[in-house]
PyMOL Python script that loads the backbone (N, CA, C, O; Angstrom):
from pymol import cmd

cmd.read_pdbstr("""\
ATOM      1  N   UNK A   1     -42.076   5.118  66.841  1.00  0.00           N
ATOM      2  CA  UNK A   1     -41.731   6.188  67.660  1.00  0.00           C
ATOM      3  C   UNK A   1     -41.384   7.342  66.889  1.00  0.00           C
ATOM      4  O   UNK A   1     -40.596   7.292  65.944  1.00  0.00           O
ATOM      5  N   UNK A   2     -42.085   8.601  67.362  1.00  0.00           N
ATOM      6  CA  UNK A   2     -41.552   9.845  66.732  1.00  0.00           C
ATOM      7  C   UNK A   2     -40.353  10.101  67.317  1.00  0.00           C
ATOM      8  O   UNK A   2     -40.360   9.817  68.515  1.00  0.00           O
ATOM      9  N   UNK A   3     -38.970  10.685  66.765  1.00  0.00           N
ATOM     10  CA  UNK A   3     -38.161  11.179  67.205  1.00  0.00           C
ATOM     11  C   UNK A   3     -38.182  12.120  68.660  1.00  0.00           C
ATOM     12  O   UNK A   3     -39.038  12.880  69.112  1.00  0.00           O
ATOM     13  N   UNK A   4     -36.986  11.750  69.109  1.00  0.00           N
ATOM     14  CA  UNK A   4     -36.538  12.383  70.756  1.00  0.00           C
ATOM     15  C   UNK A   4     -35.646  13.414  70.489  1.00  0.00           C
ATOM     16  O   UNK A   4     -34.888  13.123  69.564  1.00  0.00           O
ATOM     17  N   UNK A   5     -35.432  14.720  71.057  1.00  0.00           N
ATOM     18  CA  UNK A   5     -34.893  14.976  71.217  1.00  0.00           C
ATOM     19  C   UNK A   5     -33.248  14.842  71.992  1.00  0.00           C
ATOM     20  O   UNK A   5     -33.446  14.239  73.047  1.00  0.00           O
ATOM     21  N   UNK A   6     -32.140  15.085  71.896  1.00  0.00           N
ATOM     22  CA  UNK A   6     -31.141  14.518  72.473  1.00  0.00           C
ATOM     23  C   UNK A   6     -30.253  15.683  72.367  1.00  0.00           C
ATOM     24  O   UNK A   6     -29.080  15.507  72.697  1.00  0.00           O
ATOM     25  N   UNK A   7     -30.598  16.777  71.983  1.00  0.00           N
ATOM     26  CA  UNK A   7     -29.873  18.221  72.424  1.00  0.00           C
ATOM     27  C   UNK A   7     -28.826  18.599  71.116  1.00  0.00           C
ATOM     28  O   UNK A   7     -28.487  17.823  70.222  1.00  0.00           O
ATOM     29  N   UNK A   8     -28.543  19.599  71.233  1.00  0.00           N
ATOM     30  CA  UNK A   8     -27.755  20.203  70.231  1.00  0.00           C
ATOM     31  C   UNK A   8     -28.088  20.016  68.629  1.00  0.00           C
ATOM     32  O   UNK A   8     -27.103  19.804  67.921  1.00  0.00           O
ATOM     33  N   UNK A   9     -29.037  20.057  68.154  1.00  0.00           N
ATOM     34  CA  UNK A   9     -29.648  19.548  67.331  1.00  0.00           C
ATOM     35  C   UNK A   9     -29.761  18.076  66.638  1.00  0.00           C
ATOM     36  O   UNK A   9     -29.859  17.791  65.444  1.00  0.00           O
ATOM     37  N   UNK A  10     -29.732  17.540  67.373  1.00  0.00           N
ATOM     38  CA  UNK A  10     -29.402  15.951  67.441  1.00  0.00           C
ATOM     39  C   UNK A  10     -30.866  15.338  67.443  1.00  0.00           C
ATOM     40  O   UNK A  10     -31.744  16.096  67.855  1.00  0.00           O
ATOM     41  N   UNK A  11     -31.192  14.240  67.093  1.00  0.00           N
ATOM     42  CA  UNK A  11     -32.564  13.616  67.246  1.00  0.00           C
ATOM     43  C   UNK A  11     -32.193  12.175  67.406  1.00  0.00           C
ATOM     44  O   UNK A  11     -31.232  11.805  66.733  1.00  0.00           O
ATOM     45  N   UNK A  12     -32.782  11.293  68.176  1.00  0.00           N
ATOM     46  CA  UNK A  12     -32.697   9.920  68.003  1.00  0.00           C
ATOM     47  C   UNK A  12     -34.102   9.199  68.056  1.00  0.00           C
ATOM     48  O   UNK A  12     -34.928   9.713  68.811  1.00  0.00           O
ATOM     49  N   UNK A  13     -34.498   8.017  67.313  1.00  0.00           N
ATOM     50  CA  UNK A  13     -35.286   7.467  67.307  1.00  0.00           C
ATOM     51  C   UNK A  13     -35.093   6.034  67.633  1.00  0.00           C
ATOM     52  O   UNK A  13     -34.004   5.494  67.439  1.00  0.00           O
ATOM     53  N   UNK A  14     -36.421   5.206  68.271  1.00  0.00           N
ATOM     54  CA  UNK A  14     -36.216   4.238  69.137  1.00  0.00           C
ATOM     55  C   UNK A  14     -37.737   3.406  67.956  1.00  0.00           C
ATOM     56  O   UNK A  14     -38.876   3.766  67.659  1.00  0.00           O
ATOM     57  N   UNK A  15     -36.954   2.325  67.662  1.00  0.00           N
ATOM     58  CA  UNK A  15     -37.575   1.465  66.926  1.00  0.00           C
ATOM     59  C   UNK A  15     -37.760  -0.121  67.940  1.00  0.00           C
ATOM     60  O   UNK A  15     -36.886  -0.442  68.745  1.00  0.00           O
ATOM     61  N   UNK A  16     -38.843  -0.848  67.747  1.00  0.00           N
ATOM     62  CA  UNK A  16     -39.202  -1.771  68.264  1.00  0.00           C
ATOM     63  C   UNK A  16     -38.044  -2.578  67.975  1.00  0.00           C
ATOM     64  O   UNK A  16     -37.323  -2.223  67.042  1.00  0.00           O
ATOM     65  N   UNK A  17     -37.657  -3.981  68.873  1.00  0.00           N
ATOM     66  CA  UNK A  17     -36.727  -4.719  68.416  1.00  0.00           C
ATOM     67  C   UNK A  17     -36.764  -5.945  67.415  1.00  0.00           C
ATOM     68  O   UNK A  17     -35.911  -6.753  67.051  1.00  0.00           O
ATOM     69  N   UNK A  18     -38.235  -5.732  67.091  1.00  0.00           N
ATOM     70  CA  UNK A  18     -38.444  -6.921  65.807  1.00  0.00           C
ATOM     71  C   UNK A  18     -38.866  -5.636  64.435  1.00  0.00           C
ATOM     72  O   UNK A  18     -39.754  -6.020  63.674  1.00  0.00           O
ATOM     73  N   UNK A  19     -38.475  -4.703  64.242  1.00  0.00           N
ATOM     74  CA  UNK A  19     -38.798  -3.794  63.386  1.00  0.00           C
ATOM     75  C   UNK A  19     -37.392  -3.491  62.750  1.00  0.00           C
ATOM     76  O   UNK A  19     -36.372  -3.823  63.354  1.00  0.00           O
ATOM     77  N   UNK A  20     -37.327  -2.741  61.302  1.00  0.00           N
ATOM     78  CA  UNK A  20     -36.324  -2.105  60.753  1.00  0.00           C
ATOM     79  C   UNK A  20     -35.069  -2.892  60.340  1.00  0.00           C
ATOM     80  O   UNK A  20     -35.102  -4.109  60.522  1.00  0.00           O
ATOM     81  N   UNK A  21     -34.184  -2.450  59.911  1.00  0.00           N
ATOM     82  CA  UNK A  21     -33.229  -3.201  58.580  1.00  0.00           C
ATOM     83  C   UNK A  21     -31.967  -3.454  59.587  1.00  0.00           C
ATOM     84  O   UNK A  21     -31.248  -2.718  60.262  1.00  0.00           O
ATOM     85  N   UNK A  22     -32.057  -4.932  59.341  1.00  0.00           N
ATOM     86  CA  UNK A  22     -31.018  -5.864  59.779  1.00  0.00           C
ATOM     87  C   UNK A  22     -31.481  -6.150  61.469  1.00  0.00           C
ATOM     88  O   UNK A  22     -30.706  -6.012  62.416  1.00  0.00           O
ATOM     89  N   UNK A  23     -32.625  -6.487  61.553  1.00  0.00           N
ATOM     90  CA  UNK A  23     -33.400  -6.634  63.170  1.00  0.00           C
ATOM     91  C   UNK A  23     -32.912  -8.116  62.846  1.00  0.00           C
ATOM     92  O   UNK A  23     -32.703  -8.364  61.659  1.00  0.00           O
ATOM     93  N   UNK A  24     -32.674  -9.310  63.959  1.00  0.00           N
ATOM     94  CA  UNK A  24     -32.490 -10.151  64.279  1.00  0.00           C
ATOM     95  C   UNK A  24     -33.235 -11.195  65.507  1.00  0.00           C
ATOM     96  O   UNK A  24     -32.882 -12.346  65.762  1.00  0.00           O
ATOM     97  N   UNK A  25     -34.106 -10.594  66.016  1.00  0.00           N
ATOM     98  CA  UNK A  25     -34.683 -10.666  67.037  1.00  0.00           C
ATOM     99  C   UNK A  25     -35.919 -11.529  66.432  1.00  0.00           C
ATOM    100  O   UNK A  25     -36.753 -11.631  67.331  1.00  0.00           O
ATOM    101  N   UNK A  26     -36.233 -12.002  65.588  1.00  0.00           N
ATOM    102  CA  UNK A  26     -37.853 -12.549  65.231  1.00  0.00           C
ATOM    103  C   UNK A  26     -37.550 -13.787  65.283  1.00  0.00           C
ATOM    104  O   UNK A  26     -36.372 -14.135  65.371  1.00  0.00           O
ATOM    105  N   UNK A  27     -38.493 -14.606  65.240  1.00  0.00           N
ATOM    106  CA  UNK A  27     -38.666 -15.648  64.640  1.00  0.00           C
ATOM    107  C   UNK A  27     -38.721 -16.158  63.641  1.00  0.00           C
ATOM    108  O   UNK A  27     -39.237 -15.529  62.717  1.00  0.00           O
ATOM    109  N   UNK A  28     -38.277 -17.338  63.435  1.00  0.00           N
ATOM    110  CA  UNK A  28     -37.831 -17.705  61.815  1.00  0.00           C
ATOM    111  C   UNK A  28     -37.065 -17.581  61.311  1.00  0.00           C
ATOM    112  O   UNK A  28     -37.051 -17.900  60.122  1.00  0.00           O
ATOM    113  N   UNK A  29     -35.953 -17.027  61.952  1.00  0.00           N
ATOM    114  CA  UNK A  29     -34.382 -16.471  61.312  1.00  0.00           C
ATOM    115  C   UNK A  29     -33.481 -17.607  61.563  1.00  0.00           C
ATOM    116  O   UNK A  29     -33.623 -18.146  62.660  1.00  0.00           O
ATOM    117  N   UNK A  30     -32.573 -18.087  60.763  1.00  0.00           N
ATOM    118  CA  UNK A  30     -31.780 -19.236  60.846  1.00  0.00           C
ATOM    119  C   UNK A  30     -30.665 -18.782  60.543  1.00  0.00           C
ATOM    120  O   UNK A  30     -30.485 -17.722  59.944  1.00  0.00           O
ATOM    121  N   UNK A  31     -29.701 -19.638  60.976  1.00  0.00           N
ATOM    122  CA  UNK A  31     -28.665 -20.029  60.603  1.00  0.00           C
ATOM    123  C   UNK A  31     -28.189 -21.281  60.249  1.00  0.00           C
ATOM    124  O   UNK A  31     -28.493 -22.100  61.115  1.00  0.00           O
ATOM    125  N   UNK A  32     -27.317 -21.957  58.958  1.00  0.00           N
ATOM    126  CA  UNK A  32     -27.151 -22.507  58.491  1.00  0.00           C
ATOM    127  C   UNK A  32     -26.123 -22.731  57.294  1.00  0.00           C
ATOM    128  O   UNK A  32     -25.547 -21.725  56.881  1.00  0.00           O
ATOM    129  N   UNK A  33     -25.819 -24.049  56.654  1.00  0.00           N
ATOM    130  CA  UNK A  33     -25.141 -23.899  55.482  1.00  0.00           C
ATOM    131  C   UNK A  33     -25.838 -24.444  54.472  1.00  0.00           C
ATOM    132  O   UNK A  33     -26.678 -25.335  54.343  1.00  0.00           O
ATOM    133  N   UNK A  34     -25.137 -23.494  53.627  1.00  0.00           N
ATOM    134  CA  UNK A  34     -26.257 -23.577  52.143  1.00  0.00           C
ATOM    135  C   UNK A  34     -25.161 -24.490  50.958  1.00  0.00           C
ATOM    136  O   UNK A  34     -23.984 -24.647  51.281  1.00  0.00           O
ATOM    137  N   UNK A  35     -25.476 -24.830  50.128  1.00  0.00           N
ATOM    138  CA  UNK A  35     -24.739 -25.740  49.518  1.00  0.00           C
ATOM    139  C   UNK A  35     -25.545 -24.803  47.669  1.00  0.00           C
ATOM    140  O   UNK A  35     -26.703 -24.643  47.281  1.00  0.00           O
ATOM    141  N   UNK A  36     -24.211 -24.444  47.077  1.00  0.00           N
ATOM    142  CA  UNK A  36     -24.487 -23.804  45.819  1.00  0.00           C
ATOM    143  C   UNK A  36     -23.960 -24.752  44.658  1.00  0.00           C
ATOM    144  O   UNK A  36     -22.796 -25.112  44.481  1.00  0.00           O
ATOM    145  N   UNK A  37     -24.859 -25.010  44.058  1.00  0.00           N
ATOM    146  CA  UNK A  37     -24.114 -26.380  42.978  1.00  0.00           C
ATOM    147  C   UNK A  37     -23.757 -25.426  41.394  1.00  0.00           C
ATOM    148  O   UNK A  37     -24.569 -24.545  41.112  1.00  0.00           O
ATOM    149  N   UNK A  38     -22.812 -25.603  40.644  1.00  0.00           N
ATOM    150  CA  UNK A  38     -22.920 -25.027  39.540  1.00  0.00           C
ATOM    151  C   UNK A  38     -21.867 -23.464  39.312  1.00  0.00           C
ATOM    152  O   UNK A  38     -21.514 -22.831  38.317  1.00  0.00           O
ATOM    153  N   UNK A  39     -21.717 -23.361  40.293  1.00  0.00           N
ATOM    154  CA  UNK A  39     -21.147 -21.774  40.382  1.00  0.00           C
ATOM    155  C   UNK A  39     -19.969 -21.720  39.412  1.00  0.00           C
ATOM    156  O   UNK A  39     -19.372 -22.779  39.218  1.00  0.00           O
ATOM    157  N   UNK A  40     -19.553 -20.593  38.764  1.00  0.00           N
ATOM    158  CA  UNK A  40     -18.286 -20.926  37.588  1.00  0.00           C
ATOM    159  C   UNK A  40     -17.516 -20.614  38.357  1.00  0.00           C
ATOM    160  O   UNK A  40     -17.798 -19.934  39.344  1.00  0.00           O
ATOM    161  N   UNK A  41     -16.125 -21.128  38.024  1.00  0.00           N
ATOM    162  CA  UNK A  41     -15.188 -20.910  38.975  1.00  0.00           C
ATOM    163  C   UNK A  41     -14.674 -19.603  38.813  1.00  0.00           C
ATOM    164  O   UNK A  41     -14.096 -19.177  39.812  1.00  0.00           O
ATOM    165  N   UNK A  42     -14.716 -18.910  37.919  1.00  0.00           N
ATOM    166  CA  UNK A  42     -14.254 -17.555  38.120  1.00  0.00           C
ATOM    167  C   UNK A  42     -14.995 -16.611  38.870  1.00  0.00           C
ATOM    168  O   UNK A  42     -14.499 -15.487  38.952  1.00  0.00           O
ATOM    169  N   UNK A  43     -16.632 -16.932  39.726  1.00  0.00           N
ATOM    170  CA  UNK A  43     -17.054 -16.357  40.495  1.00  0.00           C
ATOM    171  C   UNK A  43     -17.071 -17.300  42.305  1.00  0.00           C
ATOM    172  O   UNK A  43     -17.569 -17.006  43.392  1.00  0.00           O
ATOM    173  N   UNK A  44     -16.441 -18.202  41.920  1.00  0.00           N
ATOM    174  CA  UNK A  44     -16.244 -19.123  43.243  1.00  0.00           C
ATOM    175  C   UNK A  44     -14.918 -18.600  43.958  1.00  0.00           C
ATOM    176  O   UNK A  44     -13.779 -19.067  43.959  1.00  0.00           O
ATOM    177  N   UNK A  45     -15.497 -17.392  44.607  1.00  0.00           N
ATOM    178  CA  UNK A  45     -14.799 -17.298  45.685  1.00  0.00           C
ATOM    179  C   UNK A  45     -15.581 -15.827  46.656  1.00  0.00           C
ATOM    180  O   UNK A  45     -16.562 -15.121  46.422  1.00  0.00           O
ATOM    181  N   UNK A  46     -14.665 -15.857  47.680  1.00  0.00           N
ATOM    182  CA  UNK A  46     -15.462 -15.147  48.827  1.00  0.00           C
ATOM    183  C   UNK A  46     -16.465 -13.618  48.702  1.00  0.00           C
ATOM    184  O   UNK A  46     -17.282 -13.127  49.482  1.00  0.00           O
ATOM    185  N   UNK A  47     -15.860 -13.092  47.083  1.00  0.00           N
ATOM    186  CA  UNK A  47     -16.902 -12.150  46.882  1.00  0.00           C
ATOM    187  C   UNK A  47     -17.448 -12.296  46.398  1.00  0.00           C
ATOM    188  O   UNK A  47     -18.426 -11.604  46.683  1.00  0.00           O
ATOM    189  N   UNK A  48     -17.701 -13.213  45.150  1.00  0.00           N
ATOM    190  CA  UNK A  48     -18.655 -13.429  44.384  1.00  0.00           C
ATOM    191  C   UNK A  48     -19.649 -14.588  44.910  1.00  0.00           C
ATOM    192  O   UNK A  48     -20.599 -14.883  44.185  1.00  0.00           O
ATOM    193  N   UNK A  49     -19.462 -15.297  46.209  1.00  0.00           N
ATOM    194  CA  UNK A  49     -20.298 -16.069  47.014  1.00  0.00           C
ATOM    195  C   UNK A  49     -20.932 -14.921  47.952  1.00  0.00           C
ATOM    196  O   UNK A  49     -22.051 -15.267  48.333  1.00  0.00           O
ATOM    197  N   UNK A  50     -20.666 -14.050  48.285  1.00  0.00           N
ATOM    198  CA  UNK A  50     -20.792 -12.828  49.408  1.00  0.00           C
ATOM    199  C   UNK A  50     -21.858 -12.056  48.583  1.00  0.00           C
ATOM    200  O   UNK A  50     -22.703 -11.577  49.340  1.00  0.00           O
ATOM    201  N   UNK A  51     -22.032 -11.851  47.602  1.00  0.00           N
ATOM    202  CA  UNK A  51     -22.609 -10.986  46.720  1.00  0.00           C
ATOM    203  C   UNK A  51     -24.090 -11.948  46.471  1.00  0.00           C
ATOM    204  O   UNK A  51     -25.134 -11.356  46.746  1.00  0.00           O
ATOM    205  N   UNK A  52     -24.197 -13.233  46.023  1.00  0.00           N
ATOM    206  CA  UNK A  52     -24.925 -13.940  45.928  1.00  0.00           C
ATOM    207  C   UNK A  52     -25.722 -14.282  47.064  1.00  0.00           C
ATOM    208  O   UNK A  52     -26.915 -14.211  46.767  1.00  0.00           O
ATOM    209  N   UNK A  53     -25.515 -14.647  48.325  1.00  0.00           N
ATOM    210  CA  UNK A  53     -25.967 -15.102  49.515  1.00  0.00           C
ATOM    211  C   UNK A  53     -26.790 -13.572  50.153  1.00  0.00           C
ATOM    212  O   UNK A  53     -27.944 -13.431  50.557  1.00  0.00           O
ATOM    213  N   UNK A  54     -25.837 -12.725  50.055  1.00  0.00           N
ATOM    214  CA  UNK A  54     -26.832 -11.122  50.419  1.00  0.00           C
ATOM    215  C   UNK A  54     -27.642 -10.635  50.039  1.00  0.00           C
ATOM    216  O   UNK A  54     -28.138  -9.641  50.569  1.00  0.00           O
ATOM    217  N   UNK A  55     -28.124 -11.265  48.805  1.00  0.00           N
ATOM    218  CA  UNK A  55     -29.581 -11.012  48.219  1.00  0.00           C
ATOM    219  C   UNK A  55     -30.500 -11.364  48.761  1.00  0.00           C
ATOM    220  O   UNK A  55     -31.515 -10.675  48.656  1.00  0.00           O
ATOM    221  N   UNK A  56     -30.527 -12.581  49.566  1.00  0.00           N
ATOM    222  CA  UNK A  56     -31.246 -12.888  50.563  1.00  0.00           C
ATOM    223  C   UNK A  56     -31.007 -13.479  52.014  1.00  0.00           C
ATOM    224  O   UNK A  56     -31.788 -14.182  52.656  1.00  0.00           O
ATOM    225  N   UNK A  57     -30.003 -13.124  52.308  1.00  0.00           N
ATOM    226  CA  UNK A  57     -29.456 -13.434  53.789  1.00  0.00           C
ATOM    227  C   UNK A  57     -27.845 -12.769  54.113  1.00  0.00           C
ATOM    228  O   UNK A  57     -27.337 -11.890  53.417  1.00  0.00           O
ATOM    229  N   UNK A  58     -27.364 -13.233  55.002  1.00  0.00           N
ATOM    230  CA  UNK A  58     -25.867 -12.535  55.437  1.00  0.00           C
ATOM    231  C   UNK A  58     -25.011 -13.618  55.615  1.00  0.00           C
ATOM    232  O   UNK A  58     -25.064 -14.522  56.449  1.00  0.00           O
ATOM    233  N   UNK A  59     -24.060 -13.363  54.549  1.00  0.00           N
ATOM    234  CA  UNK A  59     -22.508 -14.358  54.356  1.00  0.00           C
ATOM    235  C   UNK A  59     -21.669 -14.266  55.652  1.00  0.00           C
ATOM    236  O   UNK A  59     -21.374 -13.193  56.179  1.00  0.00           O
ATOM    237  N   UNK A  60     -21.285 -15.563  56.152  1.00  0.00           N
ATOM    238  CA  UNK A  60     -20.542 -15.636  57.482  1.00  0.00           C
ATOM    239  C   UNK A  60     -19.007 -15.892  56.617  1.00  0.00           C
ATOM    240  O   UNK A  60     -18.081 -15.090  56.494  1.00  0.00           O
ATOM    241  N   UNK A  61     -19.110 -17.169  56.136  1.00  0.00           N
ATOM    242  CA  UNK A  61     -17.626 -17.834  55.379  1.00  0.00           C
ATOM    243  C   UNK A  61     -18.305 -18.821  54.383  1.00  0.00           C
ATOM    244  O   UNK A  61     -19.505 -18.972  54.157  1.00  0.00           O
ATOM    245  N   UNK A  62     -17.352 -19.381  53.909  1.00  0.00           N
ATOM    246  CA  UNK A  62     -17.245 -20.864  53.458  1.00  0.00           C
ATOM    247  C   UNK A  62     -15.916 -21.384  52.722  1.00  0.00           C
ATOM    248  O   UNK A  62     -15.005 -20.805  52.130  1.00  0.00           O
ATOM    249  N   UNK A  63     -16.183 -22.658  53.000  1.00  0.00           N
ATOM    250  CA  UNK A  63     -15.599 -23.745  52.825  1.00  0.00           C
ATOM    251  C   UNK A  63     -14.695 -24.071  51.626  1.00  0.00           C
ATOM    252  O   UNK A  63     -14.843 -25.043  50.885  1.00  0.00           O
ATOM    253  N   UNK A  64     -13.600 -22.994  51.519  1.00  0.00           N
ATOM    254  CA  UNK A  64     -12.812 -22.593  50.201  1.00  0.00           C
ATOM    255  C   UNK A  64     -11.950 -23.666  50.319  1.00  0.00           C
ATOM    256  O   UNK A  64     -11.273 -23.476  49.308  1.00  0.00           O
ATOM    257  N   UNK A  65     -11.336 -25.000  51.011  1.00  0.00           N
ATOM    258  CA  UNK A  65     -10.728 -25.804  50.515  1.00  0.00           C
ATOM    259  C   UNK A  65     -11.457 -27.087  49.857  1.00  0.00           C
ATOM    260  O   UNK A  65     -10.874 -27.773  49.017  1.00  0.00           O
ATOM    261  N   UNK A  66     -12.541 -27.315  50.218  1.00  0.00           N
ATOM    262  CA  UNK A  66     -13.639 -28.364  49.072  1.00  0.00           C
ATOM    263  C   UNK A  66     -13.114 -28.812  48.181  1.00  0.00           C
ATOM    264  O   UNK A  66     -12.635 -27.955  47.438  1.00  0.00           O
ATOM    265  N   UNK A  67     -12.892 -30.306  47.731  1.00  0.00           N
ATOM    266  CA  UNK A  67     -12.273 -30.651  46.582  1.00  0.00           C
ATOM    267  C   UNK A  67     -13.157 -30.891  45.586  1.00  0.00           C
ATOM    268  O   UNK A  67     -12.735 -31.379  44.537  1.00  0.00           O
ATOM    269  N   UNK A  68     -14.435 -30.610  45.733  1.00  0.00           N
ATOM    270  CA  UNK A  68     -15.311 -30.674  44.899  1.00  0.00           C
ATOM    271  C   UNK A  68     -15.496 -29.453  44.038  1.00  0.00           C
ATOM    272  O   UNK A  68     -16.220 -28.683  44.669  1.00  0.00           O
ATOM    273  N   UNK A  69     -15.282 -29.123  43.297  1.00  0.00           N
ATOM    274  CA  UNK A  69     -15.278 -27.877  42.135  1.00  0.00           C
ATOM    275  C   UNK A  69     -16.951 -27.631  42.120  1.00  0.00           C
ATOM    276  O   UNK A  69     -17.367 -26.525  42.465  1.00  0.00           O
ATOM    277  N   UNK A  70     -17.811 -28.590  41.751  1.00  0.00           N
ATOM    278  CA  UNK A  70     -18.858 -28.537  41.333  1.00  0.00           C
ATOM    279  C   UNK A  70     -19.706 -27.832  42.452  1.00  0.00           C
ATOM    280  O   UNK A  70     -20.656 -27.213  41.973  1.00  0.00           O
ATOM    281  N   UNK A  71     -19.595 -27.759  43.982  1.00  0.00           N
ATOM    282  CA  UNK A  71     -20.480 -27.243  44.651  1.00  0.00           C
ATOM    283  C   UNK A  71     -19.994 -25.861  45.563  1.00  0.00           C
ATOM    284  O   UNK A  71     -18.891 -25.748  45.029  1.00  0.00           O
ATOM    285  N   UNK A  72     -20.014 -25.317  46.042  1.00  0.00           N
ATOM    286  CA  UNK A  72     -19.821 -24.635  47.197  1.00  0.00           C
ATOM    287  C   UNK A  72     -20.479 -24.453  48.656  1.00  0.00           C
ATOM    288  O   UNK A  72     -21.514 -23.871  48.980  1.00  0.00           O
ATOM    289  N   UNK A  73     -19.746 -24.989  49.249  1.00  0.00           N
ATOM    290  CA  UNK A  73     -20.834 -24.687  51.131  1.00  0.00           C
ATOM    291  C   UNK A  73     -20.950 -23.437  51.891  1.00  0.00           C
ATOM    292  O   UNK A  73     -19.802 -23.197  52.264  1.00  0.00           O
ATOM    293  N   UNK A  74     -21.720 -22.531  52.309  1.00  0.00           N
ATOM    294  CA  UNK A  74     -21.616 -21.310  52.481  1.00  0.00           C
ATOM    295  C   UNK A  74     -22.244 -21.259  54.048  1.00  0.00           C
ATOM    296  O   UNK A  74     -23.441 -20.972  54.042  1.00  0.00           O
ATOM    297  N   UNK A  75     -21.918 -21.385  54.806  1.00  0.00           N
ATOM    298  CA  UNK A  75     -22.489 -20.305  56.273  1.00  0.00           C
ATOM    299  C   UNK A  75     -23.256 -19.231  56.194  1.00  0.00           C
ATOM    300  O   UNK A  75     -22.757 -18.169  55.822  1.00  0.00           O
ATOM    301  N   UNK A  76     -24.618 -19.322  56.535  1.00  0.00           N
ATOM    302  CA  UNK A  76     -24.962 -18.024  56.073  1.00  0.00           C
ATOM    303  C   UNK A  76     -26.160 -17.866  56.731  1.00  0.00           C
ATOM    304  O   UNK A  76     -26.724 -18.936  56.502  1.00  0.00           O
ATOM    305  N   UNK A  77     -27.179 -16.952  57.657  1.00  0.00           N
ATOM    306  CA  UNK A  77     -28.309 -16.496  58.242  1.00  0.00           C
ATOM    307  C   UNK A  77     -28.827 -16.128  57.291  1.00  0.00           C
ATOM    308  O   UNK A  77     -28.136 -15.537  56.461  1.00  0.00           O
ATOM    309  N   UNK A  78     -30.380 -16.354  57.021  1.00  0.00           N
ATOM    310  CA  UNK A  78     -31.409 -16.358  56.286  1.00  0.00           C
ATOM    311  C   UNK A  78     -32.669 -16.677  57.292  1.00  0.00           C
ATOM    312  O   UNK A  78     -32.634 -17.280  58.365  1.00  0.00           O
ATOM    313  N   UNK A  79     -34.145 -15.904  56.408  1.00  0.00           N
ATOM    314  CA  UNK A  79     -34.985 -16.162  57.089  1.00  0.00           C
ATOM    315  C   UNK A  79     -35.399 -17.548  56.701  1.00  0.00           C
ATOM    316  O   UNK A  79     -35.003 -18.094  55.671  1.00  0.00           O
ATOM    317  N   UNK A  80     -36.297 -18.150  57.657  1.00  0.00           N
ATOM    318  CA  UNK A  80     -36.741 -19.832  57.316  1.00  0.00           C
ATOM    319  C   UNK A  80     -38.010 -19.548  56.430  1.00  0.00           C
ATOM    320  O   UNK A  80     -38.732 -18.579  56.662  1.00  0.00           O
ATOM    321  N   UNK A  81     -38.190 -20.208  55.667  1.00  0.00           N
ATOM    322  CA  UNK A  81     -39.146 -19.985  54.841  1.00  0.00           C
ATOM    323  C   UNK A  81     -40.785 -20.662  55.985  1.00  0.00           C
ATOM    324  O   UNK A  81     -41.009 -21.672  56.652  1.00  0.00           O
ATOM    325  N   UNK A  82     -41.257 -19.881  55.773  1.00  0.00           N
ATOM    326  CA  UNK A  82     -42.610 -19.891  56.741  1.00  0.00           C
ATOM    327  C   UNK A  82     -43.831 -20.870  55.998  1.00  0.00           C
ATOM    328  O   UNK A  82     -44.923 -21.017  56.546  1.00  0.00           O
TER     329      UNK A  82
END
""", "prot")
cmd.dss("prot")
cmd.show_as("cartoon", "prot")
cmd.util.cbc("prot")
cmd.orient("prot")
């Protein structure tokens, strides 16, 4: 939609609920548990896993006290593969 005047040289632009950056109301969007295998130990922290997940979804949290160092369990939001 075109920008609407809001006064004092300000404008607002309305977008459809299923378009635009960071939309969540679209069918096919999921939240779930991801398993990363073989993450190097120096990258096996919140910032390293967040950087990896944010390339395709949204990082929520991870299980940092998992006794198996070969895997990292991450809770995230991501698009369903259609």
